matplotlib code that plots the C-alpha trace (Angstrom):
import matplotlib.pyplot as plt

x = [31.4, 33.5, 37.2, 38.4, 42.0, 41.0, 40.4, 44.0, 46.4, 50.2, 51.3, 54.9, 57.1, 58.4, 61.9, 61.3, 60.1, 63.5, 64.2, 60.9, 61.5, 64.9, 67.1, 69.7, 71.8, 73.3, 74.3, 73.3, 74.6, 73.2, 72.2, 68.7, 68.2, 64.9, 63.9, 64.7, 62.9, 59.8, 59.8, 60.0, 57.2, 54.9, 55.6, 54.8, 51.5, 50.6, 51.3, 49.5, 46.4, 46.7, 46.8, 43.7, 41.8, 43.0, 42.1, 38.5, 38.1, 39.5, 37.1, 34.1, 35.3, 35.8, 32.2, 30.9, 32.9, 31.7, 28.1, 28.5, 29.8, 26.7, 24.3, 26.2, 26.7, 28.5, 32.0, 32.2, 35.8, 36.7, 35.1, 37.1, 40.2, 39.5, 39.0, 42.2, 44.2, 42.9, 43.6, 47.2, 47.5, 46.2, 48.4, 51.5, 50.6, 49.1, 52.1, 54.1, 51.7, 51.2, 48.2, 49.6, 46.0, 45.1, 48.0, 46.9, 43.2, 44.0, 46.4, 43.6, 41.2, 43.8, 44.3, 40.5, 40.0, 43.2, 42.2, 38.6, 36.0, 32.8, 32.8, 30.1, 27.6, 29.3, 32.8, 31.3, 29.8, 33.1, 34.8, 32.2, 32.9, 36.6, 35.8, 33.6, 36.5, 38.8, 36.3, 36.1, 39.8, 40.0, 36.9, 38.1, 41.7, 43.1, 46.8, 49.4, 49.1, 45.7, 44.3, 43.6, 40.2, 41.6, 44.1, 41.3, 39.4, 42.6, 42.9, 39.3, 40.0, 43.2, 41.2, 38.6, 41.2, 42.8, 39.5, 37.5, 40.2, 42.9, 40.8, 37.4, 35.2, 31.4, 31.9, 28.7, 30.2, 33.1, 30.9, 29.3, 32.7, 33.9, 30.7, 30.8, 34.4, 33.6, 30.5, 32.6, 35.2, 32.5, 31.1, 31.6, 34.6, 35.7, 37.8, 41.5, 43.5, 44.8, 48.6, 50.7, 51.2, 54.5, 56.2, 59.6, 60.6, 61.6, 59.4, 55.9, 54.1, 54.2, 50.4, 50.3, 49.0, 49.5, 51.8, 50.0, 51.1, 51.6]
y = [69.0, 67.5, 67.0, 63.8, 65.0, 67.5, 64.7, 63.5, 65.2, 64.9, 62.8, 62.9, 60.0, 57.9, 58.6, 62.2, 61.2, 61.4, 64.7, 66.0, 64.7, 66.2, 69.0, 67.2, 70.4, 70.0, 66.4, 63.4, 60.0, 57.3, 55.3, 56.3, 57.4, 56.5, 60.2, 60.4, 57.1, 58.4, 61.6, 59.6, 57.3, 60.2, 61.6, 58.1, 58.0, 61.5, 60.9, 57.5, 59.3, 61.9, 59.1, 57.4, 60.7, 61.3, 57.7, 58.2, 61.3, 59.6, 56.6, 59.0, 60.5, 57.1, 56.2, 59.4, 58.9, 55.3, 56.4, 59.1, 56.6, 54.5, 57.2, 59.0, 57.2, 60.2, 60.9, 57.7, 57.3, 60.4, 59.0, 55.8, 57.8, 59.7, 56.4, 55.0, 58.1, 58.0, 54.2, 55.0, 57.4, 54.9, 52.2, 54.4, 55.4, 52.2, 50.1, 53.2, 53.8, 50.2, 49.3, 46.8, 45.6, 49.1, 49.0, 45.5, 46.4, 49.8, 48.1, 45.9, 48.9, 50.8, 47.8, 47.3, 51.0, 51.6, 52.8, 51.8, 53.6, 51.7, 48.6, 45.9, 46.1, 43.3, 44.9, 48.1, 46.2, 44.5, 48.0, 49.0, 45.9, 46.7, 50.2, 48.6, 46.2, 49.2, 50.9, 47.8, 47.8, 51.5, 51.6, 48.7, 49.9, 46.6, 47.0, 44.4, 41.6, 40.5, 37.0, 34.3, 36.0, 39.3, 37.6, 35.6, 38.8, 40.2, 37.0, 37.3, 40.8, 39.7, 36.9, 39.4, 41.6, 38.7, 37.4, 40.6, 43.0, 40.8, 38.0, 39.8, 36.7, 36.7, 35.4, 35.9, 33.7, 36.2, 38.9, 36.4, 35.2, 38.7, 39.7, 36.6, 37.3, 40.9, 39.8, 37.4, 40.2, 42.4, 39.8, 40.5, 38.7, 38.0, 40.8, 40.1, 39.8, 43.1, 43.3, 44.9, 48.7, 49.6, 52.8, 54.3, 51.5, 51.4, 48.3, 47.4, 44.2, 41.7, 41.6, 45.3, 46.9, 50.6, 52.4, 54.8, 58.4, 59.5]
z = [-13.6, -10.8, -11.1, -9.5, -9.6, -6.9, -4.5, -4.4, -2.1, -2.2, 0.7, 2.0, 0.9, 3.8, 2.5, 3.8, 7.2, 8.9, 7.3, 8.7, 12.1, 12.6, 11.1, 9.0, 8.5, 11.9, 11.3, 13.4, 14.4, 12.0, 15.1, 16.2, 19.7, 21.4, 21.2, 17.5, 16.9, 18.7, 16.5, 13.3, 14.4, 15.1, 11.6, 10.2, 12.1, 11.0, 7.3, 7.4, 8.8, 6.0, 3.4, 4.9, 4.7, 1.1, 0.1, 1.5, -0.6, -3.7, -3.1, -3.0, -6.3, -7.9, -7.0, -8.5, -11.7, -12.0, -11.5, -14.1, -16.6, -15.9, -17.0, -19.7, -23.0, -24.5, -23.2, -21.1, -22.0, -20.0, -16.8, -17.2, -17.7, -14.4, -12.6, -14.1, -13.0, -9.4, -9.3, -10.3, -7.4, -4.9, -6.4, -5.8, -2.2, -0.8, 0.0, 1.0, 3.9, 5.0, 2.7, 0.1, -0.6, -1.7, -4.1, -5.3, -5.9, -7.3, -9.8, -11.0, -11.3, -13.3, -15.7, -16.2, -17.1, -19.1, -22.6, -22.0, -24.1, -24.3, -22.1, -21.9, -19.1, -17.3, -17.4, -16.1, -13.3, -12.4, -12.3, -9.8, -7.7, -7.8, -6.4, -3.7, -2.7, -2.4, -0.2, 2.1, 2.6, 3.2, 5.5, 7.6, 7.5, 6.5, 6.6, 5.7, 3.1, 4.3, 4.5, 1.9, 1.4, 0.3, -2.0, -3.5, -4.4, -6.0, -8.1, -9.2, -10.5, -12.2, -14.0, -15.0, -16.6, -18.4, -19.8, -20.4, -21.5, -23.1, -24.5, -24.9, -24.2, -23.6, -20.0, -17.9, -15.1, -14.6, -13.2, -10.9, -9.7, -8.9, -7.2, -5.0, -4.0, -3.0, -1.0, 0.9, 1.6, 3.1, 5.5, 9.3, 10.7, 14.3, 15.8, 15.6, 18.9, 20.0, 19.6, 22.3, 21.8, 20.3, 21.6, 20.8, 18.5, 14.9, 14.1, 13.1, 13.8, 10.8, 10.7, 9.8, 13.1, 12.9, 15.4, 17.7, 18.3, 21.9]

ax = plt.figure().add_subplot(projection="3d")
ax.plot(x, y, z, "-o")
ax.set_aspect("equal")
plt.show()
C-alpha cells in the first residue's frame, strides 16, 4: 500500500533564505548589497523549483488516493484522510513560494475531505475535479493571484463545500457547475506577454513572473 505522506518533502521557509545565502554569525549591514541580493534570489529560485517538484509528486499521490477511494468501499475514509493531509501541506506551501492559487485550491480540497467517510458519488467526483484543478495550476506554473477564470473556479469549489458538506443537499447541478468551471480553466489561452528579466533586484513582478537564476 502506498503512503502519500512519502510524496511530500520539507521545503525551506522563505524566512530562512537570507540565513542560507549568507553567514549571519559574522554580521552584516541590514542594507542589501547587489551581490547579497543576487545570492538571496538564487536561493529563492532554487527553493521554488524544489517546491514545484514536490507539488508534482504530491499531485500524483493525490490522484492515486482518489482512484483508490473510487474502487474501495472498505476503508475509504483513510484515503480521504490522506488526501486531506496532502492538501493541507500544499495549502501551507503554495503562497510561500508564489503559488497563492495552489493554496486556495488546496484549502477547498482540504475542506471537502475533512472528516469525510462515505461521500455521495457526486461529492467524490467534485473532489476529483478539485485535484484536476490543482494539477492544471501546477502543470502550467500559474503564479500570482490568477485571473477572473481561476477565481471563478475557486468560488465554485467553495460553493460545493457550503452546499454539499455543510447543508447536505441533493444538488445534481453542483457537480455540473464545478465540472464546467474546471473545463474552462483547462482550455488553451493566448500566451502572456513576456516580462523583462529581473536580475539582482529584490522585487518580483506583480503578475507573479518567476525570477530566473543566473
